[in-house]
Steps between C-alpha positions, in 0.01 A plus 500: 500500500636836404439797727471846346592806695277807482472822693177551697574860599732782412843485673452838663178372671661202670481658851132579451429139391735318739475667840827437688344611828191287573384745763502792263150450359180688541338438839191362330705244312704414811181437703342303213787250482575482874446169670518428870791285622566440867780681674747323723526692827791478750488616856798738548535389858490130412643436151396135530131603518353515152143505367311566185268799466286643217604846385160650596541371855851648519371833372221504757748437784745753353230769498345414842439837662557350845868437430735770618789397271509301181813391319541217243782377292430336162771252407543233241689390194499692178164449327322385814250785491639758746431798275161350405400485866606861563315621187191307604514644849536855367185453290310359801598738774231768527626849427470753784374854449804648678753358254 
């Protein structure tokens, strides 16, 4: 079988067609293709204590108004979804009038 090569787009449009930064899409597109994957949580006081949590549950705890201090570190290998989680959180944290 012989394969023929052909150009599907103009060379100067390659960065519009092939997005090198998966998080650099319109928010509507991002939310349309988003899928929920559980997060692996680690207790900073007991690194052996790990559990799985849905992102919405994490966000609810993160935004709990009864907490006096909230801090979280997002870690993982390249391509594991760190930037995706931060982008998703930024779209799901209600905006305040004083910001």
